N, C-alpha and C positions, 0 to 999 in steps of 0.2 A: 640164918633166918630166911625163910622162904619168901618169894616175891608174890604178892597178891595183885592180880589184874584188877584195876579199879572199875567198879560198875558205873553205869550211867548215873544212877542215883547218887553215888559217892562223889562223882565229878561235879554234879549240880550242887551238892551240899558244900563242897569245897569252894566252888565259885561264889556261892552266896556268902560264905564266911569271909572270903577275900574282899568282896564288895563291901560288907559291913565294916571290915578293918580299914579299908581305904577311906570310906566316908568318915569314920571316926577320926582317923589321923588328920585328914584334910580339914575337918571342921574344928578340931581341937586347936589348930594353929591359926584359924581365921576368926573373924568376928562372930559373936553369938548370933545364930540365925533367929528370925522372928517366928519361924515355925519349925518344929522338930518332930521326929518320930523314930521308933525303933525299926530299922529296916527288916530284920527277921520277923518281927511280930506283924509288920504290915503285909509281908508275903503270906504268912500263915492266915491272916484274916482274909486276904483276897482269895486264897485257895478254899477256905472253909465256906465263905459266903457267896463268892462269885465264880468259883470253879478253877480248874487247872490252867485254862487258857489265860484267865485273869492274872493268876500268880506269875506266870511266865512273862506277861506284859509288864507287871510291876517290877520283876527282876531286871528287865531290859531298861526300864525307866531308872532304876537305882544304879545300873551300870553306867548310864549316861551321866547321872549326877556325880558318880565317883570320878569319872573322867573329867568332868567340867570343874570339879571342886578346886583344883589348883591353878586354874586359868585366870586371866584378867577378866574384868567385868564385861567388856565388849564380847569376848569369846564365850563367856557364860550365856550372854543374851543370844548369841548366834546359835549355840548348840541347843539351848532350850527351845528356841523358836523353831529350829529345824526338826527337833525330835517330835514335838507335838503336831506340827504341820504334816509330817510324814507318817505319824502313827495313827491319827484319827481320820476317818472318812467323814466329810461334811454331810450332815443329815439334820432333819427337823426333830424337835422334841416329841412331836406327836407320833413319829415313826419309831423313834428309839425307845421312848418311855411311855407312850400312850397319854401324854399330857401336852397341853398347849405350850406351857412354859415351865421348864424344870432345869434347875442348876445342879448338874451332876458333880460329885466329888471327883478328884483325880483318879481314885481307884475305880469308881463306877464308869468313868469314861474309858479307862484302859480295859475294863472288863467287856465293854461293848465294842471297842475299837471304832467308835463313831460318836459324833456329837455336833452340836450347833456352835455358833460363834462364841457364846458365853463359856461353853465347856473348854474350848481351846484356850481362852483367856484365863480361866480358873487354873488349868493345868500349868500354864506358863507362869502365872503369878506366884503360885505356891512353890513351884520348882525354884524360882529365882530367890524367893524369901529363904528357902532351905539352904541355898548356896551362899547366903550372907549378903545379898543385895539389900540395901537399906529400904525399909517399907515406904518411906516418903518419896522414893524415886519411882515407884510403880503405881499406876492407876488403871482401873477399869474405865474405859472411855466409850460412852454411848455416842454413836455417830449416825448420820444419814449417809449411806453409801450410794453413789450414782453408778449403776450398772446398766449400761446402754441407755435406754429411755426411762428406766425405772429408778426411783429413789427408795431404798429399803432401809429399815432399821437394822443396825449392825453394831457389834462391839469389837473393839481392839484393845490391846494392852499398850499403854503409853509408858515410856521410860524417860524420866526427867533427870538428867545428870546433875542439875541444880534446880532449886525451887522455881525460878522464873524462866528457866531455859525452854527452848523449843523441844518438844518431846520427840523421841524416836518411836516409830510406830511398828509394833509387832502384830501382824495381821494374818488370819487364816486364809484370806483370799489372795494374798500376794506373798510369796515366800521370802523375798528380799526385804530386810528391815530398811526403812527409809525415814528420814526426818519428815516432820509433818508438812513442811512446805512443798515436798515432792508428791504429796497425796491430795491434790485439789479435788479428787473424787470423794473425799471424806469431809463432812461438815460436822464438827463437834456439837453435841447437845449438852452433856454434862459428864462429869467423871467422879469416881470415888475410889477409896481404898479403906483400909482398916481405921484410918485416922479421921475420915470424914467424907462428906459429899461436897463436891466443888461445882458451883454453878458459874455461868458466865459473869464476869465482873469480879471474881475472886471471893465471893461470899461462901463461907463453909458452914455446913450443918452436920449433925450427928448421923453416922452411918446406921445407927440402930433403927432408923425409920425404914430401912430396906428389909422387909421381912424375909425375902429369899436369901439374903446374906446371912441373917441370923440362923435360918434353917440349915444352910450349907455348913456353917461352922459347927453346928450341933451334930450333924451327921458325920463330919470329919473327925470330931472328937470321939465319937462312937467307934470309928474305924481304927483309931490309934494315933491320929495327929494331935499335936498340941499347938494350935494356932492362937 
């Protein structure tokens, strides 16, 4: 039988197939994730709607997920935090999307290679859900961030190992994950996740009141996510 030199396209196809297999095997042995997707279909959607650059970025994201899938939870946090902090360039919604406030899906952020603080948190949140981190451990946290003499509105991802525990902060402004007490520059305002909105004092209300959250989930479902 003659030997065929593999083409670049064939190598890419094989790589995508291996990534899909690794993700499937890792998730099959772990807890059921709170968000799922078909890796191949997601790459195809990205290529069709956002272009070849976007599909390559999605493949890199999926490769990171495949590598992180078998690790312990702290390593998953570290890898996801590092990936998004190093993949996106911080920018304003008005520059990236022509809107004052827009919550991009992970695919949209990867297609642009840029985003604001919410977009970093969205990418990290859904990556960790896909890797099997329990939804109740993760929250979008609105804060006031002190940068020099300025206090700005900002968002970080909070990881709560137990319901009443001090959160670990995953931030786009600071690469190293740190417990909240090490971030005196951040003043929490409120937090939320798929299970509700949490105000100071512990009172919880429905997340359905956040219109941008509902719109984000709707657009993600159109792309092929199942959140």
